[in-house]
VOGU-3710 file (C-alpha; in Angstrom, 3 decimals, decimal comma):
1> meekeryldl> -32,211/-180,916/-142,487  -28,648/-182,252/-142,492  -27,359/-178,741/-143,193  -29,141/-177,394/-140,082  -27,676/-180,102/-137,824  -24,163/-178,957/-138,699  -24,684/-175,709/-136,795  -25,398/-175,147/-133,110  -27,678/-172,308/-132,063  -25,818/-170,923/-129,024
11> pleevlgdrf> -25,785/-167,515/-127,291  -22,712/-165,469/-128,250  -21,671/-164,768/-124,642  -21,662/-168,518/-123,894  -19,436/-169,298/-126,875  -17,134/-166,325/-126,178  -16,866/-167,225/-122,508  -16,095/-170,849/-123,253  -13,512/-170,159/-125,962  -11,828/-167,351/-124,045
21> gryskyiiqd> -11,719/-169,557/-120,963  -9,955/-172,287/-122,923  -7,560/-169,806/-124,475  -6,773/-168,264/-121,073  -6,106/-171,677/-119,549  -3,673/-172,442/-122,361  -1,882/-169,063/-122,068  -1,579/-169,388/-118,296  -0,462/-173,019/-118,146  1,410/-173,485/-121,400
31> ralpdardgl> 2,937/-170,202/-122,411  3,500/-167,213/-120,158  4,043/-168,463/-116,608  6,954/-170,542/-115,292  6,535/-173,849/-113,464  7,325/-173,583/-109,746  9,391/-176,806/-109,921  11,960/-176,031/-112,607  11,378/-172,283/-113,103  10,923/-172,689/-116,861
41> kpvqrrilya> 8,188/-171,659/-119,267  7,231/-174,287/-121,886  9,184/-172,610/-124,697  12,346/-172,448/-122,570  11,941/-176,071/-121,519  11,497/-177,163/-125,128  14,574/-175,234/-126,287  16,755/-176,837/-123,601  15,329/-180,294/-124,267  15,763/-180,010/-128,049
51> mhvdkntadk> 19,417/-178,995/-127,583  19,928/-181,842/-125,121  18,416/-184,425/-127,477  20,630/-183,059/-130,240  23,676/-183,375/-127,921  24,270/-179,646/-128,427  25,970/-179,409/-125,009  28,741/-177,376/-123,384  31,393/-180,015/-124,117  30,611/-180,072/-127,873
61> pfrksaktvg> 31,189/-177,392/-130,538  28,653/-174,581/-131,105  25,878/-175,212/-133,610  23,800/-172,846/-135,743  20,880/-171,339/-133,793  18,600/-171,833/-136,808  19,036/-175,613/-136,515  17,917/-175,602/-132,892  14,992/-173,265/-133,614  13,928/-175,571/-136,465
71> nvignyhphg> 14,093/-178,606/-134,175  12,063/-176,858/-131,473  9,333/-175,768/-133,907  9,242/-179,071/-135,794  9,215/-181,338/-132,766  7,772/-179,558/-129,754  6,639/-175,951/-130,149  4,368/-175,239/-133,144  4,667/-171,443/-132,986  6,587/-168,686/-134,767
81> dssvyeamir> 10,330/-168,970/-135,147  10,852/-165,436/-133,780  9,214/-166,299/-130,440  11,464/-169,356/-130,075  14,618/-167,495/-131,112  13,826/-164,558/-128,806  13,363/-166,939/-125,868  16,654/-168,620/-126,791  18,427/-165,243/-127,049  17,158/-164,136/-123,625
91> qsqdwkmrhl> 18,605/-167,279/-122,045  22,000/-166,268/-123,460  22,039/-162,594/-122,349  24,225/-162,031/-119,310  22,414/-158,768/-118,401  19,051/-160,585/-118,247  19,977/-164,013/-116,776  21,923/-164,492/-113,548  23,237/-167,852/-114,806  23,136/-168,343/-118,569
101> lvqmhgnngs> 21,350/-171,463/-119,792  22,440/-171,001/-123,418  25,915/-170,005/-124,593  25,951/-168,050/-127,815  28,526/-167,078/-130,422  27,730/-163,934/-132,375  25,634/-160,852/-131,752  22,987/-161,700/-129,150  21,787/-158,117/-128,609  23,004/-155,617/-126,036
111> idgdppaamr> 21,996/-153,802/-122,849  21,318/-150,782/-125,129  18,400/-152,655/-126,695  20,207/-153,416/-129,961  18,578/-156,343/-131,784  20,466/-159,666/-132,001  21,742/-160,992/-135,325  19,396/-163,291/-137,257  19,455/-166,930/-136,193  21,238/-167,966/-139,378
121> ytearlskia> 24,308/-165,997/-138,213  24,505/-167,000/-134,553  25,631/-170,259/-133,002  24,570/-171,719/-129,692  24,935/-174,601/-127,278  23,709/-175,490/-123,803  25,677/-174,000/-120,931  27,242/-176,220/-118,282  24,655/-175,230/-115,644  21,799/-175,959/-118,109
131> seilqdiekd> 23,000/-179,578/-118,149  22,292/-179,629/-114,384  18,663/-178,752/-115,157  18,501/-181,718/-117,571  20,626/-184,041/-115,463  19,350/-187,665/-115,347  16,343/-186,899/-117,542  16,906/-190,326/-119,179  16,565/-192,068/-115,813  12,758/-191,808/-115,677
141> tvdfmpnfdd> 13,062/-188,870/-113,252  10,170/-186,892/-114,766  6,949/-187,620/-116,654  6,848/-187,312/-120,416  3,868/-186,418/-122,575  3,206/-186,730/-126,326  4,264/-183,716/-128,397  1,745/-181,753/-130,495  1,551/-184,325/-133,299  2,016/-187,439/-131,112
151> sqeepvvmpa> 5,166/-188,316/-133,050  7,443/-188,272/-130,007  7,557/-187,494/-126,271  8,628/-184,355/-124,433  9,195/-183,772/-120,695  6,378/-182,232/-118,628  8,970/-180,686/-116,305  12,766/-180,770/-116,004  14,590/-182,641/-113,222  16,203/-179,265/-112,265
161> sypnllvngs> 18,813/-180,183/-109,696  18,960/-176,585/-108,321  16,112/-174,056/-107,587  16,172/-172,387/-111,017  12,980/-170,339/-110,495  14,618/-168,250/-107,773  18,112/-168,294/-109,262  17,167/-166,990/-112,709  13,791/-165,428/-111,904  11,079/-164,990/-114,497
171> tgissgyatd> 8,852/-162,371/-116,043  5,680/-162,814/-118,068  2,158/-161,607/-118,786  -0,747/-163,984/-119,364  -4,544/-163,688/-119,144  -5,432/-162,239/-115,780  -1,990/-163,005/-114,337  1,445/-161,482/-114,595  4,652/-162,567/-112,934  7,819/-160,779/-111,858
181> ipphhlgevi> 10,313/-162,935/-110,007  13,798/-161,423/-109,676  16,994/-163,469/-110,028  18,813/-164,514/-106,835  22,261/-165,654/-105,758  22,754/-169,383/-106,417  24,746/-170,045/-103,239  22,242/-168,207/-101,032  19,226/-169,975/-102,570  20,905/-173,391/-102,114
191> daaihqmtap> 21,757/-172,559/-98,471  18,106/-171,545/-97,884  16,820/-174,752/-99,547  19,166/-176,861/-97,366  18,009/-174,925/-94,276  14,351/-175,521/-95,147  15,009/-179,240/-95,628  16,720/-179,378/-92,224  14,062/-177,289/-90,463  10,766/-177,442/-92,419
201> dctvddlmqh> 9,052/-175,149/-89,865  11,543/-172,309/-90,371  10,255/-168,750/-90,797  10,799/-166,299/-93,631  13,198/-164,394/-91,339  15,227/-167,589/-90,894  15,416/-168,013/-94,681  16,400/-164,338/-95,051  19,504/-165,118/-92,979  20,588/-167,019/-96,094
211> ikgpdfptgg> 18,794/-165,196/-98,948  19,715/-161,557/-98,419  17,629/-160,404/-101,381  17,623/-160,549/-105,187  20,983/-160,649/-106,946  20,586/-159,000/-110,319  23,025/-159,796/-113,144  23,466/-156,032/-113,628  24,330/-155,482/-109,945  22,985/-152,235/-108,483
221> iiqgieglrk> 21,851/-151,385/-104,979  18,583/-152,554/-103,404  16,938/-150,425/-100,723  14,083/-151,476/-98,459  14,353/-154,586/-96,277  10,682/-154,245/-95,302  9,559/-154,527/-98,937  11,786/-157,608/-99,324  10,359/-159,279/-96,234  6,805/-158,617/-97,410
231> ayetgkgkiv> 7,610/-160,020/-100,868  9,199/-163,134/-99,413  6,230/-163,675/-97,100  3,379/-162,982/-99,521  4,852/-162,981/-103,019  4,132/-159,273/-103,493  6,347/-156,409/-102,367  8,165/-153,309/-103,536  11,820/-152,375/-103,329  13,878/-149,540/-104,730
241> lrgkvsietv> 16,682/-150,487/-107,106  19,324/-147,940/-108,042  22,489/-147,897/-110,102  25,930/-147,855/-108,539  27,451/-144,378/-108,768  30,682/-142,919/-107,441  31,626/-139,235/-107,305  35,159/-138,594/-108,552  37,159/-135,374/-108,678  39,079/-134,723/-111,898
251> rsgreqliit> 42,299/-132,692/-112,217  40,641/-129,315/-112,760  38,827/-129,672/-109,414  35,512/-130,416/-111,115  33,556/-133,483/-110,101  32,010/-136,223/-112,196  29,508/-138,983/-111,530  30,741/-142,407/-112,642  27,921/-144,928/-113,131  29,243/-148,504/-113,241
261> eipyevnkan> 26,025/-150,439/-112,660  22,446/-149,656/-113,698  19,136/-151,142/-112,503  17,947/-154,482/-113,885  16,146/-154,383/-117,256  16,874/-150,670/-117,767  17,939/-149,803/-121,299  21,354/-148,099/-120,983  21,098/-146,073/-124,216  17,694/-144,677/-123,178
271> lvkkmdelrl> 19,026/-143,835/-119,717  22,005/-141,901/-121,168  19,675/-140,131/-123,633  17,250/-139,133/-120,860  20,071/-137,746/-118,695  21,400/-135,738/-121,630  17,902/-134,408/-122,410  17,618/-133,124/-118,816  20,859/-131,229/-119,427  19,679/-129,869/-122,810
281> dkkvdgiaev> 16,234/-128,856/-121,524  17,898/-127,127/-118,553  15,789/-129,213/-116,164  18,894/-129,549/-114,002  21,719/-127,056/-113,611  25,312/-128,185/-113,287  25,709/-131,001/-115,839  28,352/-130,212/-118,458  28,288/-133,477/-120,431  26,835/-136,996/-120,334
291> rddtdrtglr> 29,035/-139,644/-121,937  28,769/-143,406/-122,385  32,298/-144,808/-121,954  31,241/-148,456/-121,856  33,743/-150,804/-123,490  34,774/-154,444/-123,243  36,089/-153,875/-119,712  32,615/-153,052/-118,425  29,776/-150,557/-118,163  30,753/-146,928/-117,508
301> ivvelkkdad> 28,604/-143,814/-117,902  30,275/-140,490/-117,070  28,242/-137,423/-116,069  30,654/-134,492/-116,110  29,636/-131,621/-113,824  30,287/-127,905/-114,072  32,605/-126,188/-111,621  31,123/-125,810/-108,113  28,079/-127,969/-109,027  26,422/-129,867/-106,154
311> aqgilhflyk> 27,328/-133,453/-107,135  25,201/-135,098/-104,426  22,198/-132,918/-105,283  22,498/-133,681/-109,006  22,847/-137,405/-108,249  19,627/-137,275/-106,205  17,912/-135,441/-109,041  19,003/-138,154/-111,508  17,825/-140,879/-109,117  14,436/-139,196/-108,896
321> ntdlqvsynf> 13,924/-138,208/-112,525  15,545/-141,000/-114,540  15,737/-144,781/-114,516  18,985/-144,594/-112,566  16,621/-145,500/-109,727  13,496/-147,592/-110,286  10,910/-149,353/-108,174  10,946/-153,106/-108,531  7,646/-154,794/-107,748  7,719/-158,448/-106,802
331> nmvaiynktp> 4,775/-160,433/-108,133  5,900/-164,015/-107,679  3,302/-166,012/-109,615  4,157/-169,496/-110,882  2,310/-172,662/-111,897  1,974/-174,702/-108,706  -0,003/-177,967/-108,904  -1,199/-177,007/-112,422  -2,626/-173,708/-111,110  -1,241/-170,155/-111,155
341> kllgikemld> -0,399/-169,185/-107,586  1,201/-166,235/-105,808  4,077/-167,831/-103,924  6,109/-166,700/-100,956  9,702/-167,834/-100,715  8,883/-170,779/-98,410  6,331/-172,149/-100,866  8,764/-171,716/-103,753  11,478/-173,648/-101,960  8,921/-176,221/-100,862
351> ayiqhqkqvv> 7,753/-176,732/-104,469  11,389/-177,314/-105,445  12,102/-179,665/-102,502  8,998/-181,808/-103,144  9,937/-181,990/-106,828  13,504/-183,007/-105,962  12,242/-185,718/-103,618  10,268/-187,201/-106,500  13,144/-186,814/-108,964  15,746/-188,396/-106,654
361> trrtrfdlnk> 13,341/-191,199/-105,656  12,589/-192,020/-109,300  16,258/-191,785/-110,292  17,293/-194,031/-107,381  14,623/-196,585/-108,295  15,792/-196,502/-111,907  19,431/-197,003/-110,893  18,416/-199,715/-108,400  16,453/-201,711/-111,002  19,347/-201,392/-113,421
371> aktrahiveg> 21,851/-202,547/-110,784  19,632/-205,468/-109,746  19,150/-206,544/-113,363  22,925/-206,425/-113,983  23,679/-208,216/-110,687  21,293/-210,996/-111,714  23,079/-211,344/-115,081  26,566/-211,246/-113,470  25,432/-213,944/-111,063  24,381/-216,061/-114,058
381> likaisildd> 27,694/-215,459/-115,853  29,741/-216,452/-112,778  27,692/-219,648/-112,444  28,075/-220,350/-116,189  31,858/-219,978/-116,057  32,039/-222,340/-113,082  30,318/-225,055/-115,200  31,756/-223,815/-118,453  32,371/-227,156/-120,210  28,797/-228,343/-119,571
391> viatireskd> 27,421/-225,022/-120,783  29,499/-225,134/-123,983  28,455/-228,733/-124,654  24,793/-227,832/-124,150  25,037/-224,886/-126,544  26,891/-226,962/-129,182  24,245/-229,630/-129,276  21,400/-227,124/-129,524  19,661/-226,457/-132,846  19,707/-222,651/-132,652
401> kghakeqlqq> 19,936/-219,715/-130,229  16,384/-220,084/-128,933  16,831/-223,817/-128,341  20,168/-223,168/-126,602  18,497/-220,708/-124,204  15,712/-223,204/-123,394  18,269/-225,975/-122,695  20,282/-223,715/-120,361  17,139/-222,691/-118,458  15,898/-226,296/-118,089
411> ryqfsepqse> 19,211/-228,029/-117,236  20,923/-225,449/-115,010  17,982/-223,256/-113,852  19,293/-220,059/-115,488  16,672/-217,337/-115,893  15,737/-215,945/-119,311  17,927/-212,793/-119,019  20,832/-214,925/-117,750  20,564/-217,426/-120,592  20,359/-214,520/-123,088
421> aivnlqlyrl> 23,605/-213,088/-121,649  25,323/-216,509/-121,756  24,505/-217,251/-125,397  25,647/-213,715/-126,344  28,943/-214,168/-124,470  32,024/-213,535/-126,603  34,731/-216,196/-126,607  37,451/-213,910/-125,218  35,348/-213,497/-122,074  36,080/-217,152/-121,228
431> tntdittleq> 39,639/-216,388/-120,078  40,739/-216,977/-116,483  40,796/-213,255/-115,651  37,115/-212,825/-116,416  35,876/-214,709/-113,387  37,709/-212,315/-111,038  36,394/-209,276/-113,000  32,860/-210,648/-112,734  33,192/-211,346/-109,023  34,524/-207,802/-108,467
441> eakelqdtie> 31,606/-206,388/-110,484  29,152/-208,472/-108,463  30,580/-207,052/-105,239  30,419/-203,466/-106,548  26,837/-204,007/-107,706  25,891/-205,349/-104,303  27,374/-202,241/-102,629  25,506/-199,991/-105,083  22,219/-201,828/-104,447  22,631/-201,471/-100,678
451> klesilatdq> 23,463/-197,772/-101,024  20,484/-197,101/-103,314  18,124/-199,065/-101,070  19,299/-197,090/-98,053  18,481/-193,820/-99,894  14,935/-195,081/-100,475  14,639/-196,491/-96,966  14,121/-193,198/-95,098  13,107/-189,635/-95,875  16,208/-188,459/-93,998
461> nliseikkel> 18,559/-190,345/-96,341  16,661/-189,042/-99,370  17,064/-185,430/-98,148  20,775/-186,034/-97,444  21,198/-187,135/-101,061  19,464/-183,950/-102,318  21,643/-181,804/-100,009  24,806/-183,517/-101,267  23,788/-182,748/-104,853  23,018/-179,103/-103,988
471> rrikktysen> 26,364/-178,621/-102,234  28,139/-179,954/-105,317  26,295/-177,449/-107,545  27,025/-174,588/-105,147  30,712/-175,468/-105,076  30,874/-175,709/-108,893  28,810/-172,686/-109,991  28,442/-170,174/-107,148  29,884/-166,687/-107,774  30,231/-163,488/-105,768
481> rrtmieeeie> 27,070/-161,485/-105,061  26,649/-158,557/-107,468  23,772/-156,578/-105,920  24,254/-154,682/-102,653  21,409/-154,431/-100,150  20,668/-151,431/-97,928  18,064/-151,536/-95,194  16,344/-148,172/-95,613  14,965/-146,413/-98,699  16,766/-143,070/-98,921
491> dlkinlevvv> 14,499/-140,042/-98,978  15,590/-138,006/-101,996  15,653/-134,348/-101,012  16,563/-132,099/-103,902  17,512/-128,471/-103,355  15,843/-126,221/-105,882  19,255/-124,688/-106,639  20,333/-128,031/-108,118  17,448/-128,138/-110,543  17,146/-124,473/-111,347
501> psedvrvtvt> 19,953/-122,046/-112,079  19,413/-119,062/-109,795  18,616/-116,084/-112,029  16,798/-112,797/-111,491  13,950/-112,338/-113,972  10,997/-110,018/-114,566  7,641/-111,755/-114,087  4,383/-110,370/-115,483  0,783/-111,480/-114,973  -2,103/-109,968/-116,934
511> regyvkrssi> -5,734/-109,642/-115,990  -6,751/-112,242/-118,599  -4,316/-114,773/-117,125  -1,237/-114,538/-119,362  2,041/-115,133/-117,543  5,695/-114,990/-118,554  9,179/-114,387/-117,282  11,604/-112,195/-119,174  15,311/-111,698/-118,664  16,308/-108,481/-116,900
521> rsytasngep> 18,246/-107,639/-120,077  15,095/-107,863/-122,208  13,149/-105,786/-119,635  15,850/-103,079/-119,439  16,095/-102,842/-123,239  12,375/-101,947/-123,400  13,091/-98,449/-121,951  9,957/-98,475/-119,833  7,599/-99,676/-122,574  4,689/-101,807/-121,332
531> pgmkesdrll> 5,070/-105,573/-121,823  3,531/-107,381/-124,794  -0,126/-108,370/-124,305  -3,486/-108,369/-126,069  -5,124/-104,989/-126,684  -8,109/-105,895/-124,526  -5,828/-107,006/-121,672  -4,033/-105,072/-118,970  -1,180/-105,726/-116,582  -2,121/-107,171/-113,201
541> csmemnttdt> 1,412/-107,141/-111,863  5,033/-106,886/-112,967  7,799/-107,684/-110,500  11,384/-108,777/-110,221  11,707/-112,343/-108,922  14,281/-115,127/-108,855  13,871/-118,432/-110,718  14,030/-120,198/-107,310  11,003/-118,205/-106,039  7,347/-119,144/-106,319
551> lllftkkgsy> 4,415/-117,205/-107,740  0,984/-117,790/-106,176  -1,987/-116,815/-108,355  -5,353/-116,533/-106,612  -8,673/-116,839/-108,427  -12,181/-115,490/-107,996  -13,560/-118,954/-107,192  -11,245/-119,393/-104,185  -8,506/-121,486/-105,807  -4,814/-120,828/-106,087
561> lylpvhvlpe> -2,232/-121,832/-108,674  1,219/-122,771/-107,412  3,805/-121,693/-110,006  7,535/-122,084/-109,361  9,057/-119,208/-111,357  11,318/-121,586/-113,318  8,253/-123,302/-114,861  6,913/-120,034/-116,261  7,422/-119,694/-120,024  10,483/-117,601/-120,886
571> nrwkdngqhv> 9,568/-114,855/-123,389  10,921/-111,522/-124,493  9,437/-108,501/-122,692  7,501/-107,468/-125,805  6,012/-110,977/-126,365  2,596/-111,950/-125,066  3,407/-114,840/-122,745  1,334/-117,961/-122,282  -2,056/-118,510/-120,685  -1,705/-119,922/-117,191
581> anivsmdned> -4,206/-122,710/-118,028  -1,529/-124,207/-120,315  0,755/-124,644/-117,307  -1,719/-125,526/-114,540  -5,188/-126,896/-115,206  -7,917/-124,577/-113,899  -11,617/-123,862/-114,397  -12,238/-122,138/-117,755  -14,706/-119,694/-116,209  -12,433/-118,741/-113,323
591> eiinaipvke> -10,270/-115,610/-113,401  -7,085/-114,432/-111,681  -7,569/-111,706/-109,053  -4,117/-111,416/-107,525  -0,518/-112,586/-107,822  1,724/-112,896/-104,767  5,481/-113,559/-105,025  6,937/-115,880/-102,365  10,643/-116,303/-101,649  10,194/-118,612/-98,719
601> ftderylmfa> 7,106/-120,277/-97,204  7,474/-119,281/-93,552  5,235/-119,587/-90,493  5,787/-115,893/-89,659  3,798/-114,570/-92,618  0,102/-114,880/-93,399  -2,287/-114,805/-96,332  -5,389/-112,658/-95,791  -8,533/-113,415/-97,831  -11,793/-111,441/-98,105
611> tkngmikrsv> -14,963/-112,512/-99,923  -17,875/-110,696/-101,532  -20,288/-111,947/-98,861  -18,282/-110,466/-95,995  -16,096/-113,392/-94,863  -12,440/-112,914/-93,941  -9,761/-115,529/-93,344  -6,134/-115,514/-92,234  -3,894/-118,549/-92,848  -0,211/-119,275/-92,321
621> lsdykaqrhs> 1,732/-118,887/-95,577  3,567/-122,206/-95,098  0,208/-124,060/-95,434  0,208/-123,057/-99,098  3,475/-124,772/-100,035  2,301/-127,410/-102,503  3,994/-130,714/-103,365  1,974/-131,333/-106,506  1,050/-128,320/-108,552  -0,355/-129,567/-111,842
631> kalmavklkk> -3,857/-128,276/-111,064  -5,594/-125,494/-109,146  -5,721/-126,061/-105,354  -8,200/-124,806/-102,771  -7,162/-121,510/-101,168  -10,367/-120,694/-99,288  -13,665/-122,515/-98,826  -16,437/-120,485/-100,481  -20,214/-120,819/-100,309  -22,026/-121,317/-103,610
641> dddliyvslt> -22,883/-117,677/-104,355  -19,695/-116,167/-102,910  -16,528/-114,917/-104,670  -13,020/-114,208/-103,440  -12,302/-110,501/-104,000  -9,065/-109,850/-102,148  -5,847/-111,601/-101,111  -2,733/-110,091/-99,565  0,421/-111,134/-97,764  0,648/-109,788/-94,200
651> dgdqdifist> 3,017/-110,007/-91,242  0,267/-110,386/-88,604  0,370/-106,764/-87,348  -1,548/-104,916/-90,056  -4,881/-103,134/-90,146  -7,832/-103,988/-92,381  -10,196/-101,586/-94,158  -13,369/-103,027/-95,725  -15,789/-101,112/-97,990  -19,253/-102,243/-99,088
661> hlgyglwfse> -21,467/-101,542/-102,077  -23,990/-99,523/-100,014  -21,175/-97,264/-98,754  -20,185/-98,686/-95,376  -16,532/-98,627/-94,254  -15,112/-100,692/-91,400  -11,583/-100,479/-89,933  -10,217/-103,106/-87,547  -6,986/-104,857/-86,625  -5,687/-108,001/-88,328
671> eevgvtgqrt> -5,336/-109,603/-84,879  -9,150/-109,791/-84,768  -8,997/-112,506/-87,450  -7,937/-115,832/-85,946  -5,549/-118,053/-87,895  -7,260/-121,045/-89,582  -6,110/-123,778/-91,969  -5,953/-123,840/-95,745  -9,323/-125,509/-96,425  -11,430/-123,239/-94,177
681> agvkainlkp> -14,008/-120,505/-94,828  -12,793/-118,037/-92,194  -14,931/-115,732/-90,041  -17,361/-112,839/-90,562  -15,550/-109,604/-91,436  -18,461/-107,156/-91,609  -22,123/-107,256/-90,779  -23,764/-106,710/-94,187  -27,283/-105,571/-94,898  -29,324/-108,136/-96,893
691> ddkvmscqsf> -28,713/-106,499/-100,294  -25,148/-105,332/-99,582  -21,801/-106,863/-100,633  -18,121/-106,185/-100,030  -16,479/-104,216/-102,860  -13,004/-103,754/-101,464  -10,728/-104,927/-98,668  -7,266/-103,492/-98,042  -4,542/-104,271/-95,501  -2,093/-101,561/-94,442
701> tleekpaill> 0,141/-100,303/-91,653  -0,420/-97,031/-89,800  3,118/-95,888/-90,643  2,058/-95,755/-94,302  -0,654/-93,136/-93,380  -2,711/-93,946/-96,478  -5,611/-91,809/-97,680  -8,890/-93,437/-98,723  -9,943/-92,800/-102,314  -13,492/-93,883/-103,142
711> itqraaykkm> -15,024/-94,238/-106,626  -18,786/-94,621/-107,126  -20,685/-96,355/-109,901  -21,693/-92,895/-111,183  -17,984/-92,080/-111,790  -17,754/-89,750/-108,795  -14,587/-89,876/-106,677  -13,500/-88,422/-103,354  -10,560/-88,677/-100,949  -10,965/-89,110/-97,186
721> slnafektsr> -8,530/-89,185/-94,306  -8,253/-92,374/-92,263  -8,826/-90,175/-89,220  -12,437/-89,673/-90,413  -12,994/-93,291/-89,290  -12,881/-94,857/-85,901  -10,990/-98,156/-85,497  -13,454/-100,723/-84,102  -13,751/-104,483/-84,142  -14,632/-107,163/-86,665
731> akrgvvmlke> -18,197/-108,126/-87,663  -19,649/-104,613/-87,093  -21,752/-102,747/-89,679  -19,155/-99,966/-90,171  -19,831/-96,269/-90,851  -21,372/-94,520/-93,849  -18,975/-93,067/-96,452  -21,547/-91,534/-98,879  -24,341/-89,009/-98,737  -27,642/-90,815/-99,310
741> lkksphrvyn> -29,667/-89,494/-102,318  -33,253/-90,483/-103,025  -32,833/-90,212/-106,778  -29,890/-92,036/-108,470  -28,017/-92,769/-105,222  -24,261/-93,230/-105,338  -22,954/-96,757/-104,663  -19,332/-97,786/-104,066  -17,554/-99,164/-107,142  -14,164/-99,449/-105,493
751> vflvqptdki> -12,073/-98,010/-102,668  -8,258/-97,665/-102,732  -5,769/-96,857/-99,983  -3,441/-94,406/-101,741  -0,149/-92,587/-101,320  0,402/-89,139/-102,950  2,623/-90,661/-105,644  0,080/-93,304/-106,758  -2,242/-93,093/-109,757  -5,779/-94,434/-110,172
761> hveasdgshe> -6,963/-95,549/-113,626  -10,648/-95,766/-114,531  -12,103/-97,197/-117,753  -15,619/-96,676/-119,135  -17,639/-98,995/-121,386  -17,025/-96,766/-124,435  -13,280/-97,488/-124,049  -12,391/-94,051/-122,651  -9,723/-93,994/-119,943  -9,322/-91,463/-117,125
771> tidpslvrqn> -6,526/-91,090/-114,554  -6,851/-89,676/-111,016  -3,807/-88,204/-109,270  -4,602/-88,536/-105,512  -2,113/-85,803/-104,616  -4,304/-83,265/-106,497  -7,598/-84,354/-104,842  -8,828/-82,383/-101,839  -9,868/-84,314/-98,770  -13,637/-84,486/-98,069
781> drytngsflf> -15,643/-85,730/-95,142  -17,633/-88,963/-95,075  -20,992/-87,335/-95,898  -20,220/-86,103/-99,411  -20,341/-87,795/-102,806  -17,247/-86,174/-104,344  -16,629/-84,844/-107,873  -17,570/-86,461/-111,172  -14,761/-87,855/-113,309  -17,000/-88,204/-116,371
791> dvsvsgditd> -20,681/-88,441/-117,236  -21,787/-92,102/-117,232  -24,805/-91,197/-119,394  -22,309/-90,273/-122,150  -19,296/-92,565/-121,591  -21,207/-95,523/-120,200  -20,680/-97,386/-116,913  -17,297/-97,933/-115,309  -15,837/-101,264/-116,474  -12,546/-101,284/-114,591
801> awleksdatp> -10,569/-99,321/-112,010  -7,086/-100,049/-110,757  -4,269/-98,578/-108,751  -0,800/-97,944/-110,201  1,815/-97,792/-107,469  4,540/-95,188/-107,593  7,183/-97,784/-108,647  5,168/-98,360/-111,842  4,125/-101,824/-110,677  0,337/-102,147/-110,977
811> vaidltht> -1,158/-103,811/-107,941  -3,887/-106,365/-108,365  -7,350/-105,381/-107,222  -10,627/-107,236/-107,231  -12,222/-107,904/-110,612  -15,697/-108,737/-109,399  -17,430/-105,726/-110,968  -19,387/-106,140/-114,158
//
């Protein structure tokens, strides 16, 4: 029975919730977040207090860090020594703290992220400004609480005679809360605090007349006044922080970027490494060398540029692609009235001012009581000296000290403290000079008491005292501002030429979706051999492009892939290339139907789309310039059972020829197709019969005078003149191009617009391959079915047909046939 009573039968979620709640409360209040009054986390407060108690101050010699860490762990902070030492180290790092609270001898780490020396090697002491945080702690200015083992007391908060939370900032992550408060300029923060004391109803804009913005120990340039204002109003806001860079010209006429300041909390070694990797990976053209020339005189990173490189463009690229420019997000959470709270700048200053009022009131009361006690004793001593002989006689006839005190109190009405002081009086004090010294002390004490009482008398006098103290601190410790502030966030425009060396290359795309770029040298050395690809694959297009151009790949399901040529894998002409899905994510079941090279996305050129179900669309080319191109984008809106079969680039003045499966041909002008946006379905191109579908769509100009070459599913082919057709308008049925047979009728497999120098290739399911030379084919009228290329009953059905242009560049055609 007793055994059972030892255990509670509780639901797991209740126990977990309760314990996690307790743990969270501890993490939030007593570990990760700073107090709004003194800007310190518990571990920092305990380190400073332990050093203060040990008299390890700025006016004394340095002392081993290990001794301080031991004191902190043994007396106040029962956690790991590394967490205490790391907190101590941070308070001594001049690239993390705006005003150091701990001075350290020895290796305390570096801005490159190097680890500090072990605590047994380093020595530390409190800095001068840290003593201002602890000032008057002995004068009952703050509450104390028992330490973890109740063996001694530790302060709940520091007196903090300046607004340390804003001056040094803070960063931390707890349960459900995180904080990011940047450091600020001491003089500006003190001016703002004084202004808020003078005019408690002031606005954030008024305070921003004094506090211009954060002042990071590493300097840099802040951009974005709006983000600052929002942060100071609400506690949350975003600014851009960039390093300080100058462009210098060296003797040879080349330029170099000199970086002398980097953003706050950016690791310099990683930044230099990243910039050098961009150079090595050829992500940016024009950087010759990246060098870290930092020495004891200060930070200096040199980015040497090649001759004629665009220094401003490269600088913008580095801002955009490295930590030379970062976003800094304010998240000003601190413990305010024992609760985590997101604080604006007014609330932060108010928390400090209210705290200071309490501290100065308590200190003044302490000093006043001390002065009154001493004045009372001095008064007793003066009276005793005036009746000295009687006092001496009384003491001589007393039995002991206690009896002497009683006699003095009864005979001459001295109080207990006065009689204690009299019996403890040393004989030399009974000289003639002492009475004048005592009277002078009494007068000084009276002046002090009046002064202290006047401070306590009104709120105005109390605030004046706080202001006086703040002005003294500003005068003693204020330095020049390090961080510059610019109103607007600069829009970083990067010319492609900066990033990509301009180079002519040969680009190939295969039917199965393999892409590559090869150097012109590699292409020329092939002596006209076809490029490397799988046996089952064939070339969709091969063209000369520049690395600054863009390749648009269009797919059967109406998507397009935006591929800047410089992102294409670089391979030798005889190598296979890489599948486009490795570069841009796309649907596995989708397939490429056409590739269009684009030098410039202009409004004067158009993309023409045709679908299997008879829709046609024309859109401005510039609509297809993509900002993000990591995945397939919508080119045309398709219905569920529709496919895109044709895409071409037009100039707005071309003609369109559409052919259908049942043998209808329709010719109309491009002008008939109105221009619509990127995510549209377009308009009806041809009026299809219920069981018909579009097999081919071609755009052309009349100057080209193309012939029409038709191939049927029975492997028959014929050539017709364009004059055999009448140009009409869009959405008509079109005219018949085949002779209708009752048994085994011919159906259109594909139609090509050909020039005499072109070649047509046809493949059958048994793998056989036939070529048609249009110049050798006689022209027929529309009512014939042409000549047979091969017998489909022997070779099998046609599996593919494509046009090879006279410049040996295959042109993409639709791949919808199965």
